[in-house]
N, C-alpha and C positions, 0 to 999 in steps of 0.2 A: 720309716716302714709304711708300706701300703698294705692294708689287711682287708681281705674279703671274709666276712663272718656269716656263715650259714646262708649264703646268698642264693636266693631263688627267684626265678623269673618265669611268669606265665604269659601267654598271649592268647587272645580270643581266637578260637578256631570253630567257625560255624556256630552251633549252639552250645559249645563246650569250651574247654580251655586246653591249650597245649603247654605242657611244662617243659621248658627248654633247659633250665638249670635247676638242679634238685639238691640244693644245699652245698654250695661250694665254700670250702675253707682253704684260703690261699694267701700267701704273703710275698711281697717283693721288697727286698732290702736295698739300701743305697748301693749303687754300683752293680746291682744284680742284672743279669742279661738272660732273659727267659724266653725260650721258644714255645709258642702256643700252637699245638697241633690238634687236628681233628678232621673228620670227614666233613663235606659240605652239609650244612644244616646242623652241625653238632653244637653250635652256640658260641663259636669263637668271637664273632663280631658282637654278639650280644654281651658277652663278658667284658670285652674291651669298652663298649659303650657305657656299661654300668660303672666301670672303674673311672672312665673319663667324665662321668656326669651327664652324658648325652641322654641316657634313659635312667629311670628309677627302678629299683628292684621291687618285686612283688612282696618279698619279705627279706629279712637279713639286712646287713649294712656294709658299706665300704668306709673304712677309716683311712683318711689320707694324712699320714705323718710326714709327708714331704710333698713338694709341689709336683703336679702331674699334668701333662699336656692333655688336650683333647686328642682323639685319634688322628694321626697324621693323614693329611689329604682329605679329612672329613670337612665338607663344605656345606653341610645342612644348615649351619648357622649364618650363612651369608645372606645379606639383604640384597636381593636381586636387582632392585631398582637403583641401588647405590653403586658408585664406581668402585674399582679396585682400591683406589686411594682412600675413598670414604670408608670402606670396610676396614682398611688398615688403621685409619684414624680412630675408628670405633674400638678396635682391639687395643690400641695404644692407651686409650682412656680407661678401659676396663682394668688393664694390668698396670696402670700408672707408669707407662714407658714414654720416653721422648718420641713424639711423632716424627720429627725430622730424621732422627736416627733410624727409626723403623721404616720410614718411606725410602730412605737410601738403600737399606738392606733389601727391601722388596723389589725395588727397581733393578738392582744389580743381580739378585738371585733369580727372579722370574724371567728376565729378558723379554718382558711383554711390551715394553715401549709405550706407545700412545694408547694401547688397549687398556692400560691402567686408568685412563680417563673415561672409559666407556662403562655403562652399567654391566654388572656381573652377569645378568641374565642373558646378555648377548655373547658370552664366552662359550667356547667349545668345552667339552669335558676335560680335555687336556690342559687348557688354559686355566680352568677352575682348579684343577689338581695342582698346577704350578703355584697359583696364588695361595691355596690352602697350605701347601708344603712350606712356602716361604713364611707365611704368618705363624705357622707352628714353630719354626726355627728362629723367628725374630724374638721370641720370648724364651729366656733361659729357664728350663725346667729341670728338676732333679730326676724325673722319669718321663720317658717318651713312649707313647702307645702307638704301635704301628700295625695297621690292619691290612695286610696283604699287599696293597699297592704302595711300594716305597720308591719306585722308579718311574718317572714319566719323562717324555721328551726324548731328544736325541742323545747320542753317546756322551757328548760333552756335558749336557745337563745332568745326566745320570751320574757321571763322575763327580760333579759338584755336589749332588745329593749325598753320595757316599762319603765325600770328604767332610761335609758339614755334620752329618749325623754319626758316622761310625769312626771318624778320626778325631775331629775337633772335640767331640762329645763322648769320647770313649770311656770317660770316667762316670758317665751317667747311667742310670738304670734304664733298661728297655724291656718292653713286653712286645714281642714280635709274633704276630699270627701270620703263618704262611704255609702254603703247600710245597714250597721249595725246600727240599732237604738240604740243598747246598747252602742256602742262605741261613738256615737254622744252624747248621754245622759250623759255618764261618763266623757268625756273629753272636751266638748264644753259648752260655756256660752250662746251662741246664735246660730241661724241657718239661712241659706238662702236657698231658693228653686228655682231651675232652671226649667222652663217650657216654651216650645215654644219659646225659645230664649230670654226670659225675666226672670229677677231675682226679687224675693220677699223676703224682710228681716223680720225676727222675733226676737225680743229682748228676747222672751221666747222660750227656746229650745223645750218645750212640744208643743207649738203652731206650731212651724215649723215642728216637727215630725208628728203632726196630719194632717197638710196640705199635707205633702209628702205622708203619708199613704193613704190619700183620692184620690191620683192620680191613 
């Protein structure tokens, strides 16, 4: 189980503070598939970053009772002066994975070829997204965090992304933040809606989507 307990997050805004999350209590069970909905600026990305450990809460805590990915396609942790291969080697060391196996997966999945030998700072945003997606999937997690961008590249690459994430890993938990009602309806079993810093849960995806659309 992944549990958010009285989770609050403030950001500095001028001379004051902007409170984005105002005491979130929320849990994700093994195999759970949750759609995260909310208007722009509601705090969806903030919540995903807190769960993924990219940022720390102002107060409250996140309890990880199962392994959890960083946000898919998040590449803020890349070392730009290192090559794609070097970044993969670094991730392999952190998670105790065989680098040769990870390297082969990254080569096959990203289709970046010789660009993997170049510094990541020379990559286009699409190339960085491909590498970030591949590194996220190269580690087997119990729960995957997906923040809006789940498809990059051409149709063939998008089909590969769908297969790896939603078919091969259909038994894993996901938290999917998206404005796409079609994606939420297709991939999620329930929904949560963020509004004014508070979260409302819906066991029925249709009810959650109706609440979101009413916003």
